[in-house]
Backbone as a chain_set.jsonl record, in Angstrom:
{"seq": "MDKKDILKKKPEECRYSFFSHKECEFFPCHKGADPENFNCLFCYCPLYVLGRSCGGNFRYLENGIKDCSNCLLPHGRGSYSYIARRYSEIVEAMRRNEQAAHEDGDGKETAAGKKPQ", "coords": {"N": [[9.864, -4.895, -34.157], [9.705, -5.736, -30.684], [11.93, -4.655, -28.192], [11.966, -6.437, -25.886], [11.453, -8.598, -27.203], [13.42, -9.147, -28.572], [15.576, -9.873, -26.905], [14.654, -12.486, -26.084], [15.504, -13.961, -28.144], [18.038, -16.071, -29.686], [21.304, -15.201, -30.355], [21.961, -15.964, -32.963], [19.66, -15.856, -34.238], [18.911, -13.052, -34.89], [19.842, -10.077, -36.697], [21.779, -8.471, -36.017], [24.269, -10.179, -35.352], [25.117, -11.048, -37.435], [26.518, -10.202, -40.697], [27.297, -9.832, -44.004], [29.534, -8.432, -46.191], [29.158, -8.33, -49.047], [30.078, -6.58, -51.1], [32.717, -6.174, -50.539], [36.232, -5.808, -51.473], [37.436, -7.951, -51.035], [36.14, -10.071, -50.699], [34.785, -13.633, -50.858], [37.187, -13.647, -48.38], [38.529, -15.994, -47.243], [39.456, -19.111, -48.94], [37.416, -21.558, -49.806], [35.005, -20.887, -48.478], [31.737, -20.513, -47.816], [30.028, -18.374, -49.609], [27.184, -17.503, -49.37], [26.868, -17.957, -46.555], [28.782, -16.62, -45.137], [30.133, -14.722, -42.682], [31.009, -11.344, -42.358], [31.367, -9.968, -39.945], [33.258, -10.139, -37.894], [35.854, -9.245, -39.025], [38.427, -8.762, -38.613], [39.747, -11.197, -36.345], [38.754, -11.562, -33.14], [39.643, -13.485, -31.441], [42.175, -14.031, -32.266], [44.277, -13.012, -30.216], [44.345, -14.771, -28.433], [46.131, -16.831, -29.101], [47.416, -19.999, -29.24], [45.204, -21.137, -28.195], [42.95, -20.116, -29.343], [41.108, -21.716, -30.749], [40.668, -22.015, -33.647], [41.514, -22.963, -36.879], [44.431, -22.575, -37.706], [48.125, -21.786, -38.104], [51.457, -21.244, -37.659], [53.641, -19.203, -39.066], [57.176, -19.212, -40.349], [58.385, -16.95, -39.318], [57.017, -16.701, -36.949], [54.532, -15.333, -36.95], [51.266, -15.285, -36.841], [49.101, -17.2, -39.214], [46.061, -17.303, -40.185], [44.559, -17.972, -42.193], [43.492, -20.084, -43.298], [41.366, -20.682, -41.597], [37.76, -20.527, -40.427], [36.389, -20.347, -38.552], [35.386, -17.773, -37.055], [33.611, -16.796, -38.909], [31.217, -18.148, -39.358], [27.639, -18.458, -39.206], [27.061, -19.204, -36.842], [29.217, -17.858, -35.237], [29.065, -15.507, -33.566], [27.975, -16.104, -31.226], [29.864, -18.02, -29.961], [32.366, -16.509, -30.082], [31.357, -14.412, -28.353], [30.959, -16.0, -26.243], [33.676, -16.593, -25.205], [34.453, -14.261, -24.735], [35.437, -13.067, -22.086], [37.911, -14.622, -21.971], [39.365, -13.012, -23.801], [39.418, -10.639, -22.924], [40.943, -11.014, -20.562], [43.416, -12.015, -21.767], [43.95, -9.815, -23.268], [44.422, -7.75, -21.029], [46.621, -9.311, -19.469], [48.7, -8.578, -21.338], [48.92, -6.014, -21.697], [49.861, -5.831, -18.933], [52.091, -6.733, -18.969], [53.396, -5.246, -20.713], [53.522, -3.026, -19.451], [55.18, -3.512, -17.366], [57.355, -3.933, -18.735], [58.178, -1.309, -19.561], [57.808, -0.512, -22.126], [57.014, 2.197, -23.31], [54.764, 2.833, -24.871], [52.116, 4.382, -25.75], [49.058, 4.681, -23.834], [45.303, 4.02, -24.306], [44.117, 6.385, -23.305], [45.926, 7.896, -23.961], [48.208, 8.448, -22.367], [51.504, 8.015, -21.566], [52.635, 4.639, -19.972], [53.389, 4.695, -16.314]], "CA": [[10.219, -5.76, -33.026], [10.181, -5.291, -29.271], [13.158, -5.164, -27.268], [11.993, -7.594, -25.268], [11.523, -10.138, -27.893], [14.922, -9.601, -29.059], [16.32, -10.506, -25.617], [14.365, -13.871, -26.138], [16.245, -14.713, -29.136], [19.244, -16.633, -29.681], [22.069, -14.275, -31.208], [21.727, -16.015, -34.336], [18.264, -15.429, -34.668], [18.774, -11.649, -34.999], [20.614, -9.365, -37.704], [22.994, -7.961, -35.373], [24.976, -10.953, -35.11], [25.722, -11.68, -39.247], [26.96, -9.3, -41.622], [27.867, -10.316, -45.133], [29.7, -7.654, -47.005], [29.42, -8.928, -50.533], [30.695, -5.367, -52.009], [33.932, -5.773, -50.113], [37.158, -6.319, -52.653], [38.238, -9.205, -50.606], [34.997, -11.121, -50.401], [35.299, -14.12, -49.617], [38.585, -13.686, -47.794], [39.112, -17.253, -47.105], [39.086, -20.13, -49.679], [36.461, -22.778, -49.566], [33.948, -20.338, -47.689], [30.314, -20.267, -48.501], [29.727, -16.645, -49.712], [25.881, -17.28, -48.635], [26.95, -17.946, -45.207], [30.314, -16.004, -44.535], [30.146, -13.438, -41.746], [32.405, -10.626, -41.975], [31.043, -8.975, -38.629], [34.441, -10.289, -37.209], [36.559, -9.599, -40.211], [39.761, -9.004, -37.555], [39.257, -12.046, -35.336], [38.978, -11.205, -31.639], [40.214, -14.829, -31.042], [43.472, -14.097, -32.515], [45.096, -12.612, -29.208], [44.409, -16.057, -27.517], [47.069, -17.552, -29.543], [46.945, -21.479, -29.732], [44.262, -21.689, -27.463], [41.691, -19.663, -29.85], [39.924, -22.671, -31.19], [40.589, -21.861, -34.944], [42.317, -23.431, -38.045], [45.567, -21.97, -37.998], [49.234, -22.222, -38.298], [52.584, -20.185, -37.112], [54.826, -18.964, -39.91], [58.796, -19.565, -39.682], [58.67, -15.683, -38.661], [56.402, -16.418, -35.942], [53.264, -14.724, -37.301], [49.897, -16.627, -36.708], [48.362, -17.312, -40.081], [44.47, -17.753, -40.048], [44.186, -17.919, -43.456], [42.5, -21.463, -43.46], [40.326, -20.739, -40.571], [36.789, -20.329, -40.853], [35.56, -20.122, -37.041], [34.816, -16.574, -36.779], [32.693, -16.183, -40.095], [30.347, -18.777, -39.526], [26.692, -18.023, -38.826], [27.053, -19.089, -35.373], [30.177, -17.213, -34.992], [28.719, -14.359, -32.815], [27.932, -16.823, -29.739], [31.173, -18.405, -29.936], [33.091, -15.428, -29.658], [30.697, -13.757, -27.245], [31.289, -16.89, -24.737], [35.058, -16.326, -25.082], [35.019, -12.578, -24.529], [36.346, -12.934, -20.758], [39.13, -14.704, -22.31], [39.762, -12.029, -24.626], [39.862, -9.033, -22.011], [42.1, -11.452, -19.734], [44.712, -11.788, -22.439], [44.567, -8.086, -23.313], [45.212, -7.254, -19.561], [48.084, -9.774, -19.18], [49.56, -8.195, -22.311], [48.977, -4.497, -21.278], [50.606, -5.356, -17.57], [53.895, -7.037, -19.315], [54.024, -4.092, -21.602], [53.774, -1.866, -18.613], [56.241, -3.964, -16.497], [58.617, -4.005, -19.611], [58.339, -0.125, -19.744], [57.921, -0.076, -23.603], [56.882, 3.396, -23.632], [53.979, 2.984, -25.679], [50.815, 5.162, -24.863], [47.527, 3.999, -23.552], [44.372, 4.444, -24.973], [44.081, 7.709, -22.527], [46.919, 9.194, -24.713], [49.308, 8.683, -21.641], [52.604, 6.539, -21.319], [52.556, 3.943, -18.505], [54.183, 5.018, -15.486]], "C": [[10.435, -5.242, -31.681], [11.268, -5.708, -28.855], [13.187, -6.018, -26.49], [11.756, -8.913, -25.986], [12.68, -10.403, -28.524], [15.764, -10.24, -27.953], [15.934, -12.047, -25.427], [14.865, -14.658, -26.939], [17.614, -14.99, -28.829], [20.133, -15.398, -30.657], [21.873, -14.59, -32.708], [20.445, -15.99, -35.165], [17.736, -13.946, -35.14], [19.976, -10.871, -35.961], [21.719, -8.835, -37.092], [24.284, -9.094, -35.25], [25.619, -11.831, -36.556], [25.345, -10.357, -40.163], [27.678, -9.475, -42.743], [28.438, -8.933, -45.944], [30.155, -8.15, -48.407], [30.225, -7.845, -51.726], [31.964, -5.528, -51.615], [35.098, -6.602, -51.339], [37.761, -7.661, -52.267], [37.615, -10.665, -50.398], [34.883, -12.33, -51.307], [36.677, -14.075, -49.317], [39.172, -14.896, -47.707], [38.54, -18.355, -48.207], [38.288, -21.351, -49.01], [35.072, -22.033, -48.532], [32.679, -20.238, -48.607], [29.815, -19.097, -48.645], [27.969, -16.479, -49.449], [25.926, -17.06, -47.036], [28.157, -17.388, -44.508], [29.992, -14.783, -43.918], [31.345, -12.867, -41.813], [32.272, -9.558, -40.654], [32.538, -9.261, -37.926], [35.696, -10.485, -38.347], [38.189, -9.598, -39.7], [39.32, -9.855, -36.564], [39.334, -11.708, -33.877], [39.569, -12.35, -30.973], [41.639, -14.801, -31.064], [44.393, -13.781, -31.156], [45.001, -13.931, -28.179], [45.437, -17.051, -27.827], [46.779, -18.756, -30.017], [45.692, -21.991, -29.22], [42.705, -20.897, -28.043], [40.767, -20.446, -30.618], [39.923, -23.042, -32.844], [41.666, -22.975, -35.683], [43.385, -22.78, -38.424], [47.05, -22.297, -37.951], [50.391, -21.18, -37.915], [53.252, -20.477, -38.478], [56.06, -18.889, -39.478], [58.742, -18.067, -39.029], [57.818, -15.483, -37.573], [54.969, -15.796, -35.868], [52.36, -15.869, -37.152], [49.112, -16.263, -38.197], [46.861, -18.03, -39.975], [43.933, -17.75, -41.293], [42.895, -19.03, -44.201], [41.525, -21.656, -42.379], [38.88, -19.902, -40.956], [35.623, -19.762, -39.575], [35.19, -18.81, -37.114], [33.706, -16.033, -37.925], [31.988, -17.327, -40.631], [28.887, -18.136, -39.273], [26.768, -17.994, -37.449], [28.284, -18.745, -34.667], [30.24, -16.338, -33.834], [29.03, -15.015, -31.326], [29.117, -17.375, -29.444], [31.961, -17.679, -29.341], [32.585, -14.664, -28.378], [31.066, -14.475, -25.888], [32.638, -16.881, -24.51], [35.537, -14.974, -24.459], [35.699, -12.432, -23.228], [37.688, -13.365, -20.994], [39.746, -13.752, -22.887], [40.453, -10.881, -23.567], [40.806, -9.834, -20.974], [43.374, -11.411, -20.588], [45.058, -10.167, -22.734], [44.991, -7.683, -21.894], [46.199, -7.791, -19.302], [48.931, -9.011, -20.147], [50.018, -6.693, -22.06], [49.89, -4.616, -19.815], [51.814, -5.875, -17.996], [54.197, -5.888, -19.989], [54.569, -3.007, -20.512], [54.921, -2.041, -17.826], [57.594, -3.956, -17.374], [59.1, -2.495, -19.912], [58.587, 0.039, -21.142], [57.59, 1.14, -24.067], [55.885, 3.568, -24.6], [52.984, 3.642, -25.023], [49.596, 4.228, -25.003], [46.424, 4.42, -24.269], [43.878, 5.732, -24.333], [45.065, 8.722, -23.19], [48.262, 9.297, -23.734], [50.371, 7.581, -21.574], [52.66, 5.948, -19.893], [53.808, 4.759, -17.825], [55.237, 3.981, -15.051]], "O": [[11.28, -4.367, -31.497], [11.682, -6.857, -29.007], [14.265, -6.54, -26.206], [11.841, -10.037, -25.49], [13.025, -11.499, -28.966], [16.597, -11.106, -28.219], [16.655, -12.805, -24.778], [14.841, -15.877, -26.769], [18.287, -14.401, -27.983], [19.569, -14.799, -31.572], [21.665, -13.722, -33.556], [20.279, -16.078, -36.382], [16.626, -13.66, -35.59], [21.122, -11.282, -35.775], [22.727, -8.758, -37.793], [25.375, -8.575, -35.013], [26.31, -12.846, -36.642], [24.288, -9.736, -40.285], [28.881, -9.275, -42.577], [27.489, -8.284, -46.386], [31.32, -8.319, -48.766], [30.757, -8.146, -52.796], [32.698, -4.947, -52.415], [34.872, -7.667, -51.912], [38.448, -8.352, -53.019], [38.083, -11.77, -50.122], [34.878, -12.11, -52.518], [37.402, -14.563, -50.183], [40.344, -14.981, -48.072], [37.325, -18.485, -48.356], [38.53, -21.918, -47.944], [34.279, -22.769, -47.945], [32.638, -19.957, -49.805], [29.079, -18.698, -47.744], [27.513, -15.34, -49.344], [25.251, -16.253, -46.396], [28.447, -17.727, -43.361], [29.591, -13.833, -44.59], [32.431, -13.372, -41.53], [32.972, -8.562, -40.47], [32.923, -8.271, -37.303], [36.335, -11.522, -38.529], [39.051, -10.278, -40.255], [38.471, -9.385, -35.806], [40.52, -11.588, -33.569], [40.027, -12.142, -29.85], [42.332, -15.341, -30.202], [45.4, -14.489, -31.122], [45.674, -13.932, -27.148], [45.682, -17.986, -27.066], [46.054, -18.883, -31.004], [45.149, -23.017, -29.629], [41.629, -20.994, -27.453], [39.748, -19.954, -31.103], [39.37, -24.04, -33.307], [42.466, -23.673, -35.061], [43.363, -22.337, -39.573], [47.155, -23.488, -37.657], [49.947, -20.032, -37.914], [53.413, -21.598, -38.961], [56.249, -18.539, -38.313], [59.217, -18.124, -37.894], [57.707, -14.347, -37.113], [54.335, -15.773, -34.813], [52.61, -17.066, -37.294], [48.57, -15.166, -38.331], [46.695, -19.217, -39.697], [42.734, -17.496, -41.408], [41.993, -18.933, -45.033], [40.911, -22.717, -42.266], [38.863, -18.868, -41.625], [34.575, -19.118, -39.615], [33.998, -18.927, -37.399], [33.066, -14.991, -37.785], [31.966, -17.637, -41.822], [29.048, -16.931, -39.083], [26.583, -16.95, -36.824], [28.485, -19.25, -33.562], [31.247, -16.315, -33.126], [29.902, -14.688, -30.52], [29.441, -17.076, -28.295], [32.359, -17.946, -28.208], [33.361, -14.347, -27.477], [31.364, -13.943, -24.818], [32.887, -17.239, -23.359], [36.592, -14.685, -23.894], [36.62, -11.616, -23.223], [38.625, -12.776, -20.456], [40.883, -13.56, -22.453], [41.604, -10.45, -23.484], [41.6, -9.048, -20.457], [44.353, -10.804, -20.152], [46.083, -9.529, -22.498], [46.133, -7.233, -21.8], [47.046, -7.04, -18.819], [50.05, -8.765, -19.698], [51.164, -6.261, -22.181], [50.586, -3.649, -19.505], [52.774, -5.456, -17.349], [55.348, -5.472, -19.861], [55.603, -2.341, -20.574], [55.651, -1.094, -17.534], [58.713, -3.969, -16.861], [60.206, -2.316, -20.421], [59.564, 0.719, -21.455], [57.817, 1.331, -25.262], [56.073, 4.553, -25.314], [52.898, 3.55, -23.798], [49.259, 3.401, -25.85], [46.673, 5.383, -24.994], [43.011, 6.242, -25.044], [45.074, 9.947, -23.06], [49.227, 9.989, -24.059], [50.08, 6.385, -21.533], [52.719, 6.619, -18.863], [54.788, 5.269, -18.368], [56.076, 4.273, -14.199]]}, "num_chains": 1, "name": "protein.A"}
């Protein structure tokens, strides 16, 4: 297939937007999921960082951890487009988190291996 033809297609019509790892020891990792349409591409959901505004079916545990075990949002065939549309929100949340960590002087290293100044 010509690359120009790929650019004319919706992501859901292309192979890169769907991956089902049926040999995974945890497959399918969410109860009630349709194994034939379960997308493993976002095994660790990039929307997690958005907290309450992720749009998925989650709950917070008593210890404050976000439990997404009942969420299938990133695992459907159309999940790629949904997550791609929200990418700027994910980047902004990461930027805010990094800025807050830097201001708090948490001492964690950055991706470049340097401690924040």
